[in-house]
N, C-alpha and C positions, 0 to 999 in steps of 0.2 A: 506668437509662440504659445502653445498650450501650456497648462500647468504641468501636466506630465514631461513635457520637453524641458521645462525649467527645472523640474526635479531631477531628471537625468543629467542635465547640464553640470549640476552641483554635486552629483555623486561621483567621488574620486574614482579613478580607474581602478585602484586596488580594492575598493569597496564591491567592485562587480564580480569579484572572485565568488561571490556567494551564488550567483547564478549558474555558472557551469557546474558548481558543486551540487546543488539542487538537481540540475539536469542529470548528473551522473547518478544521483541517488534514485531518481525516478525511473531512468532507464533500468537501472539495476533491479528494481521491483518488478518491473515488466519482464525482464528476463526471468526472474525467479518465478513468476506466475506462468510465463509460457511453458518452462520446464515443468512446473506442477502439473499443469494440463496435460503435457504429454505423457508424464509418469502415471497420473490416474487412469489414463486410457490405455495403458499398455498392459497387456496380458502376460507378458513375460516378466516374472518376479526378478530375475538378475538384472534386467534392463531398467526395471523400475527403482531398485535399489541404487544403480548407478547414477540415476537421475536424481533421486534423493540426496545422495552425496553432492552432487553439483549444487544443488540449492542450499546445502550447508556452507560450502565455500563461499557461493554468492552472498550469503548473510553475512559472513565475516568481512567481505569486501563492503558491504553496506555500512557495518560498523565503523570501518576505517574512514569512510567518507562522512558519516555522521560526526566522528571525533573531529575530523579536519574543520568541518562548519563550526563546532563548537570553539576550536581553537582560534579560528579567524574571528568568531564574535567575541573572544576575550581580548584580541589584539587590536581590533579596529574600534575607534571611538565612533566614527560615523558610519552609519550602515545604510544601506538602500531603502530599507523600511524598518518598521519598529523592531528592536531587539527580541522583544517578547514573542512577535510574530515569527521571526526567524527560528527562534529555539522551538517554538511550538510546531511549525512546519516540518523541521528537521527531525523532531521527536515522532510525529505522527507518521512521517514516511519510514522511519526506523522501526516503528511498530508494526508497520504493514509487513515489513520484511521479517520481523521477529515471528509474526503469526503465521505467515507462508512456512517458515521453517519448522515452526512448531507443529503444524499439521503434518507436514512431511515426516518429521521425526516421530510422531506419534503412530502414523501408518507404519513405519520401519520398526519402531522398537516394540509395538504391540502386536507385530506380525499379523496385521489385518490384510488378508491375501485378496478377499472378495470386497471390493468397494462398492458401497450403496449408491444409487442413483442421486440421492440429495448430495453425497459428496462430490460427484461429477459435476452436478448442477452449481454447487457453491464454488467449485474450483474455476468453472467458466465465468461465474459473476465476479470473482476476484479478479481474473484477467481482465474483463470488461472495466471495472473500477480502476484498476492501475493504469489501463491504456488512457482513460480520461484524466487521470491524475497527471500523467506524464505531458499529455496535450496542454493541460492547464499550466503546468510548471514551466514548460517552454515558453509560455507567453508572458510569463511575469517579468521578464529582462527589461521590457521597455513599457509595458502596459498600454500599448497601442490597440491590441484587440481584446478589449475589455469584454465584449460580447461573447467571444469564443471561451474565455476563462469562466464567465458565467453560465454559458451553456454545458460546459464539461463538469461543473459543479452540480448543477441540476440533475445531469445523468449519473454522477456518483450517488447522489441523494437516492434516486430512483433504484438504482442497483442495489443500495444497502437496504432500502424497504423490501425488495424481492427477496435479498438474502435472508431478512428476519423472518420473512413468512415461510420460506423453505425449511430454515432452521426450526422454527417453532413446530410445523408439521412434522418434521423428521422426527424430533424428539418425542412428540406426542404418539406417534406411530411405534416407536421404540418402547415406550412404556406400555402400550396397549398391547401389543403383539409379540414382543421379544421376550421369551422365557429365560434365556440365557443372560443372567445379571452381569457377568463380565464383558458380553459382547454390548450390553447397553451401556456400560461404563466407558469402553474403548470407543464405541461409535460417537457419544456424546462428546467426548473429549475432543475428537478429530473435527466433528462438526461445529463446535464451539470455537476452535482456532480458526476455522476457515470463515465463519460468520463474523469474528472479531477483526479479522483482516479487513472486512469490507467497512466496519465500523470505524476503523483507523483512517481508511480513505476518506471517509465522511467528515473525520475530525480535520484531515488536511484541507479538504474542500471548504470547511468553515472558517479555517485562518486565512484561506486565499480570499474568501468573500469579504473577510474582515479587512484585508490589505486593500481590495477594490475600494471599499466604503472609506478608508481613511485616506486614499490617494486620488478620489474621486475629482 
């Protein structure tokens, strides 16, 4: 019997509530990112606004899931992996949702009608990152496919590096070529929220890599 099998044998069934909660949180951010990509690629402002409102509702749903994870963490003495890792992973996924919502809210509140190419590219990268995040989290429940988790984490890190480059280049171009100071501020705020969403995906990947090392 492998060490992971022994580990799973001693995890009480009640403690396994964490895994479906994490999967729900991950599925929720995938849905949010999917709606975001649909919104930024829509030229219909009314449709875009409705999609942004969907993102807002989904973020509240994510808050409820995160709160439930914290409640379970407080109720359960025995956990499937380190308590600090459970808290860190839940917080990172919640931060992904917060920044997806933040970017959508800024687009809506700032009345940015013409979305830049870097915004579209960063939105696509956010979706790529959360898809890999969801894949990795789905494998956490039994740790049988460690390679799949590690590969997803590597891809998330790669996406985050791409997002960094796009963000830096986009901000540099704003400062160099854009004469409207308000537009510079608005666009930079939106780009920052999108890039930070990929940062939070990387934070979640780092937590999962830590879990793999501890349970190897």
